[in-house]
The first five atom37 places (N, CA, C, CB, O) and aatype in JSON, in Angstrom:
{
  "aatype": [12, 19, 10, 19, 9, 7, 0, 11, 14, 6, 2, 19, 14, 5, 6, 6, 6, 10, 5, 9, 16, 15, 11, 5, 9, 19, 6, 11, 0, 19, 10, 5, 0, 19, 8, 5, 18, 16, 5, 6, 11, 11, 5, 16, 6, 11, 16, 11, 0, 11, 11, 7, 15, 14, 10, 11, 14, 15, 7, 18, 0, 6, 5, 5, 6, 11, 11, 2],
  "atom_mask": [
    [1, 1, 1, 1, 1],
    [1, 1, 1, 1, 1],
    [1, 1, 1, 1, 1],
    [1, 1, 1, 1, 1],
    [1, 1, 1, 1, 1],
    [1, 1, 1, 0, 1],
    [1, 1, 1, 1, 1],
    [1, 1, 1, 1, 1],
    [1, 1, 1, 1, 1],
    [1, 1, 1, 1, 1],
    [1, 1, 1, 1, 1],
    [1, 1, 1, 1, 1],
    [1, 1, 1, 1, 1],
    [1, 1, 1, 1, 1],
    [1, 1, 1, 1, 1],
    [1, 1, 1, 1, 1],
    [1, 1, 1, 1, 1],
    [1, 1, 1, 1, 1],
    [1, 1, 1, 1, 1],
    [1, 1, 1, 1, 1],
    [1, 1, 1, 1, 1],
    [1, 1, 1, 1, 1],
    [1, 1, 1, 1, 1],
    [1, 1, 1, 1, 1],
    [1, 1, 1, 1, 1],
    [1, 1, 1, 1, 1],
    [1, 1, 1, 1, 1],
    [1, 1, 1, 1, 1],
    [1, 1, 1, 1, 1],
    [1, 1, 1, 1, 1],
    [1, 1, 1, 1, 1],
    [1, 1, 1, 1, 1],
    [1, 1, 1, 1, 1],
    [1, 1, 1, 1, 1],
    [1, 1, 1, 1, 1],
    [1, 1, 1, 1, 1],
    [1, 1, 1, 1, 1],
    [1, 1, 1, 1, 1],
    [1, 1, 1, 1, 1],
    [1, 1, 1, 1, 1],
    [1, 1, 1, 1, 1],
    [1, 1, 1, 1, 1],
    [1, 1, 1, 1, 1],
    [1, 1, 1, 1, 1],
    [1, 1, 1, 1, 1],
    [1, 1, 1, 1, 1],
    [1, 1, 1, 1, 1],
    [1, 1, 1, 1, 1],
    [1, 1, 1, 1, 1],
    [1, 1, 1, 1, 1],
    [1, 1, 1, 1, 1],
    [1, 1, 1, 0, 1],
    [1, 1, 1, 1, 1],
    [1, 1, 1, 1, 1],
    [1, 1, 1, 1, 1],
    [1, 1, 1, 1, 1],
    [1, 1, 1, 1, 1],
    [1, 1, 1, 1, 1],
    [1, 1, 1, 0, 1],
    [1, 1, 1, 1, 1],
    [1, 1, 1, 1, 1],
    [1, 1, 1, 1, 1],
    [1, 1, 1, 1, 1],
    [1, 1, 1, 1, 1],
    [1, 1, 1, 1, 1],
    [1, 1, 1, 1, 1],
    [1, 1, 1, 1, 1],
    [1, 1, 1, 1, 1]
  ],
  "atom_positions": [
    [[0.84, -1.18, 0.0], [0.0, 0.0, 0.0], [0.89, 1.24, 0.0], [-0.96, 0.0, 1.22], [1.84, 1.33, 0.77]],
    [[0.56, 2.15, -0.84], [1.32, 3.38, -0.95], [0.52, 4.49, -0.3], [1.65, 3.72, -2.43], [-0.66, 4.67, -0.59]],
    [[1.18, 5.22, 0.58], [0.51, 6.33, 1.27], [0.81, 7.62, 0.53], [0.97, 6.43, 2.76], [1.97, 8.01, 0.39]],
    [[-0.22, 8.27, 0.07], [-0.05, 9.53, -0.65], [-0.61, 10.62, 0.24], [-0.77, 9.5, -2.05], [-1.72, 10.51, 0.75]],
    [[0.16, 11.68, 0.43], [-0.28, 12.77, 1.3], [-1.46, 13.47, 0.66], [0.88, 13.78, 1.55], [-1.43, 13.83, -0.51]],
    [[-2.51, 13.67, 1.46], [-3.71, 14.33, 0.97], [-4.73, 13.38, 0.39], [0.0, 0.0, 0.0], [-5.85, 13.78, 0.08]],
    [[-4.36, 12.12, 0.23], [-5.3, 11.13, -0.32], [-6.19, 10.61, 0.8], [-4.54, 9.96, -1.02], [-5.76, 10.5, 1.95]],
    [[-7.42, 10.29, 0.45], [-8.35, 9.74, 1.43], [-8.19, 8.23, 1.48], [-9.82, 10.13, 1.08], [-7.95, 7.59, 0.46]],
    [[-8.33, 7.66, 2.66], [-8.3, 6.2, 2.74], [-9.49, 5.61, 1.99], [-8.29, 5.73, 4.21], [-10.49, 6.29, 1.77]],
    [[-9.36, 4.36, 1.61], [-10.41, 3.7, 0.83], [-11.72, 3.57, 1.6], [-9.94, 2.34, 0.4], [-12.78, 3.51, 0.98]],
    [[-11.67, 3.53, 2.92], [-12.88, 3.29, 3.71], [-13.66, 4.56, 4.02], [-12.51, 2.61, 5.0], [-14.65, 4.49, 4.74]],
    [[-13.27, 5.7, 3.53], [-13.97, 6.95, 3.81], [-15.41, 6.91, 3.32], [-13.23, 8.12, 3.16], [-16.3, 7.31, 4.08]],
    [[-15.7, 6.46, 2.11], [-17.12, 6.4, 1.69], [-17.95, 5.53, 2.63], [-17.23, 5.86, 0.25], [-19.11, 5.86, 2.91]],
    [[-17.37, 4.44, 3.12], [-18.11, 3.58, 4.06], [-18.36, 4.32, 5.37], [-17.34, 2.28, 4.32], [-19.44, 4.21, 5.94]],
    [[-17.37, 5.06, 5.83], [-17.53, 5.83, 7.07], [-18.61, 6.9, 6.91], [-16.21, 6.48, 7.48], [-19.42, 7.11, 7.81]],
    [[-18.62, 7.57, 5.76], [-19.64, 8.58, 5.5], [-21.02, 7.94, 5.46], [-19.35, 9.31, 4.17], [-21.98, 8.49, 5.99]],
    [[-21.11, 6.78, 4.83], [-22.38, 6.07, 4.77], [-22.84, 5.66, 6.18], [-22.26, 4.82, 3.86], [-24.03, 5.75, 6.5]],
    [[-21.9, 5.22, 6.99], [-22.24, 4.85, 8.38], [-22.71, 6.07, 9.17], [-21.02, 4.22, 9.07], [-23.65, 5.98, 9.96]],
    [[-22.06, 7.2, 8.96], [-22.47, 8.42, 9.65], [-23.88, 8.83, 9.24], [-21.48, 9.56, 9.37], [-24.69, 9.2, 10.09]],
    [[-24.16, 8.78, 7.96], [-25.49, 9.14, 7.47], [-26.53, 8.19, 8.04], [-25.54, 9.11, 5.92], [-27.59, 8.62, 8.51]],
    [[-26.23, 6.9, 8.01], [-27.15, 5.9, 8.53], [-27.35, 6.09, 10.03], [-26.64, 4.48, 8.24], [-28.48, 5.98, 10.53]],
    [[-26.29, 6.38, 10.75], [-26.39, 6.62, 12.2], [-27.27, 7.83, 12.5], [-24.99, 6.82, 12.8], [-28.1, 7.79, 13.41]],
    [[-27.08, 8.9, 11.73], [-27.91, 10.09, 11.91], [-29.38, 9.77, 11.67], [-27.46, 11.22, 10.96], [-30.25, 10.22, 12.41]],
    [[-29.65, 8.98, 10.63], [-31.03, 8.61, 10.33], [-31.63, 7.78, 11.46], [-31.11, 7.83, 9.0], [-32.79, 7.98, 11.83]],
    [[-30.86, 6.88, 12.01], [-31.35, 6.04, 13.11], [-31.67, 6.9, 14.33], [-30.31, 4.96, 13.48], [-32.7, 6.73, 14.97]],
    [[-30.77, 7.82, 14.64], [-30.98, 8.7, 15.8], [-32.2, 9.59, 15.58], [-29.73, 9.58, 16.07], [-33.03, 9.74, 16.48]],
    [[-32.32, 10.17, 14.38], [-33.48, 11.02, 14.08], [-34.78, 10.24, 14.2], [-33.35, 11.62, 12.67], [-35.76, 10.75, 14.75]],
    [[-34.79, 9.02, 13.69], [-35.99, 8.19, 13.78], [-36.33, 7.87, 15.23], [-35.8, 6.89, 12.98], [-37.49, 7.91, 15.62]],
    [[-35.3, 7.56, 16.03], [-35.53, 7.26, 17.44], [-36.08, 8.47, 18.18], [-34.23, 6.77, 18.1], [-36.97, 8.34, 19.02]],
    [[-35.54, 9.64, 17.88], [-36.01, 10.87, 18.54], [-37.46, 11.15, 18.14], [-35.11, 12.07, 18.17], [-38.28, 11.48, 18.99]],
    [[-37.78, 11.02, 16.86], [-39.15, 11.25, 16.41], [-40.12, 10.26, 17.06], [-39.22, 11.13, 14.88], [-41.22, 10.64, 17.44]],
    [[-39.71, 9.01, 17.18], [-40.57, 8.02, 17.82], [-40.77, 8.35, 19.3], [-39.97, 6.61, 17.68], [-41.87, 8.2, 19.82]],
    [[-39.71, 8.81, 19.96], [-39.81, 9.16, 21.38], [-40.75, 10.36, 21.57], [-38.42, 9.48, 21.96], [-41.57, 10.37, 22.49]],
    [[-40.63, 11.35, 20.7], [-41.51, 12.52, 20.78], [-42.95, 12.11, 20.52], [-41.07, 13.62, 19.76], [-43.87, 12.57, 21.21]],
    [[-43.16, 11.25, 19.55], [-44.51, 10.77, 19.24], [-45.09, 10.0, 20.43], [-44.49, 9.87, 17.97], [-46.24, 10.21, 20.8]],
    [[-44.29, 9.14, 21.02], [-44.76, 8.36, 22.16], [-45.09, 9.28, 23.33], [-43.7, 7.32, 22.58], [-46.11, 9.1, 24.0]],
    [[-44.23, 10.26, 23.6], [-44.47, 11.21, 24.68], [-45.77, 11.96, 24.45], [-43.29, 12.2, 24.81], [-46.57, 12.13, 25.37]],
    [[-45.98, 12.41, 23.21], [-47.2, 13.15, 22.87], [-48.44, 12.29, 23.09], [-47.14, 13.64, 21.42], [-49.43, 12.76, 23.66]],
    [[-48.38, 11.04, 22.65], [-49.52, 10.14, 22.82], [-49.8, 9.88, 24.29], [-49.27, 8.83, 22.09], [-50.95, 9.87, 24.71]],
    [[-48.75, 9.65, 25.08], [-48.93, 9.4, 26.51], [-49.49, 10.63, 27.22], [-47.6, 8.98, 27.15], [-50.32, 10.5, 28.12]],
    [[-49.03, 11.8, 26.82], [-49.53, 13.03, 27.43], [-51.01, 13.22, 27.12], [-48.72, 14.25, 26.93], [-51.79, 13.6, 28.0]],
    [[-51.4, 12.96, 25.87], [-52.81, 13.07, 25.5], [-53.65, 12.08, 26.31], [-53.0, 12.81, 23.98], [-54.73, 12.42, 26.79]],
    [[-53.14, 10.86, 26.45], [-53.88, 9.84, 27.2], [-54.02, 10.25, 28.67], [-53.17, 8.48, 27.1], [-55.07, 10.05, 29.27]],
    [[-52.96, 10.81, 29.24], [-53.0, 11.26, 30.62], [-54.03, 12.38, 30.79], [-51.62, 11.74, 31.07], [-54.77, 12.41, 31.78]],
    [[-54.07, 13.3, 29.83], [-55.02, 14.4, 29.9], [-56.45, 13.89, 29.79], [-54.74, 15.42, 28.81], [-57.35, 14.39, 30.46]],
    [[-56.67, 12.89, 28.93], [-58.01, 12.3, 28.8], [-58.42, 11.63, 30.1], [-58.05, 11.3, 27.64], [-59.57, 11.74, 30.53]],
    [[-57.49, 10.92, 30.73], [-57.78, 10.23, 31.98], [-58.11, 11.23, 33.08], [-56.59, 9.35, 32.41], [-59.04, 11.03, 33.86]],
    [[-57.35, 12.32, 33.14], [-57.61, 13.35, 34.15], [-58.98, 13.99, 33.91], [-56.5, 14.42, 34.13], [-59.71, 14.28, 34.85]],
    [[-59.32, 14.21, 32.65], [-60.6, 14.84, 32.31], [-61.76, 13.94, 32.73], [-60.67, 15.15, 30.8], [-62.79, 14.43, 33.19]],
    [[-61.6, 12.63, 32.57], [-62.65, 11.7, 32.96], [-62.84, 11.66, 34.47], [-62.34, 10.31, 32.44], [-63.96, 11.59, 34.96]],
    [[-61.73, 11.71, 35.19], [-61.79, 11.65, 36.66], [-62.23, 12.99, 37.25], [-60.43, 11.25, 37.23], [-62.74, 13.03, 38.37]],
    [[-62.04, 14.03, 36.53], [-62.37, 15.37, 37.02], [-61.15, 16.04, 37.6], [0.0, 0.0, 0.0], [-60.16, 15.39, 37.94]],
    [[-61.24, 17.32, 37.69], [-60.14, 18.09, 38.23], [-60.01, 17.84, 39.72], [-60.33, 19.59, 37.94], [-61.03, 17.7, 40.41]],
    [[-58.8, 17.78, 40.24], [-58.64, 17.58, 41.68], [-59.14, 18.77, 42.49], [-57.19, 17.31, 42.0], [-59.32, 18.66, 43.71]],
    [[-59.36, 19.91, 41.84], [-59.84, 21.09, 42.53], [-61.37, 21.12, 42.64], [-59.36, 22.34, 41.83], [-61.92, 21.89, 43.42]],
    [[-62.05, 20.29, 41.86], [-63.51, 20.25, 41.91], [-63.95, 19.5, 43.16], [-64.09, 19.59, 40.64], [-63.29, 18.55, 43.57]],
    [[-65.05, 19.92, 43.76], [-65.54, 19.18, 44.92], [-65.96, 17.77, 44.51], [-66.73, 19.92, 45.58], [-66.5, 17.57, 43.42]],
    [[-65.72, 16.84, 45.37], [-66.01, 15.45, 45.03], [-67.46, 15.09, 45.28], [-65.12, 14.53, 45.81], [-67.92, 14.03, 44.86]],
    [[-68.19, 15.96, 45.96], [-69.57, 15.64, 46.29], [-69.69, 15.04, 47.68], [0.0, 0.0, 0.0], [-70.8, 14.74, 48.13]],
    [[-68.58, 14.86, 48.36], [-68.6, 14.27, 49.69], [-69.39, 15.14, 50.66], [-67.17, 14.06, 50.22], [-70.21, 14.64, 51.44]],
    [[-69.15, 16.45, 50.61], [-69.86, 17.35, 51.52], [-71.36, 17.31, 51.25], [-69.34, 18.8, 51.37], [-72.16, 17.33, 52.19]],
    [[-71.74, 17.25, 49.99], [-73.15, 17.19, 49.64], [-73.78, 15.9, 50.16], [-73.34, 17.31, 48.13], [-74.92, 15.9, 50.62]],
    [[-73.04, 14.81, 50.08], [-73.55, 13.53, 50.56], [-73.76, 13.59, 52.08], [-72.59, 12.39, 50.19], [-74.73, 13.04, 52.59]],
    [[-72.85, 14.24, 52.77], [-72.97, 14.34, 54.22], [-74.17, 15.19, 54.62], [-71.68, 14.92, 54.82], [-74.84, 14.9, 55.61]],
    [[-74.43, 16.26, 53.84], [-75.57, 17.12, 54.12], [-76.88, 16.37, 53.93], [-75.53, 18.35, 53.22], [-77.82, 16.55, 54.71]],
    [[-76.95, 15.53, 52.9], [-78.16, 14.77, 52.64], [-78.42, 13.76, 53.76], [-78.06, 14.05, 51.28], [-79.58, 13.51, 54.09]],
    [[-77.39, 13.2, 54.34], [-77.53, 12.23, 55.43], [-78.08, 12.92, 56.67], [-76.18, 11.56, 55.73], [-78.84, 12.31, 57.43]],
    [[-77.7, 14.17, 56.88], [-78.11, 14.9, 58.09], [-79.45, 15.46, 57.84], [-77.11, 16.02, 58.47], [-80.02, 16.12, 58.72]]
  ]
}
């Protein structure tokens, strides 16, 4: 093998391809994580809406008044 100054090694195109592929994998993973977070947040908000706000009265006081 002859080393020429300023010449690129033969494996540079493979390294560039690996870098591009790695970036794509990371981008896809980040997008999936953001999508999953968004879906979980929506589900949590729906669950909270069904249960009612924790600041709303639960009706316990009204039930006690009816008993008395």
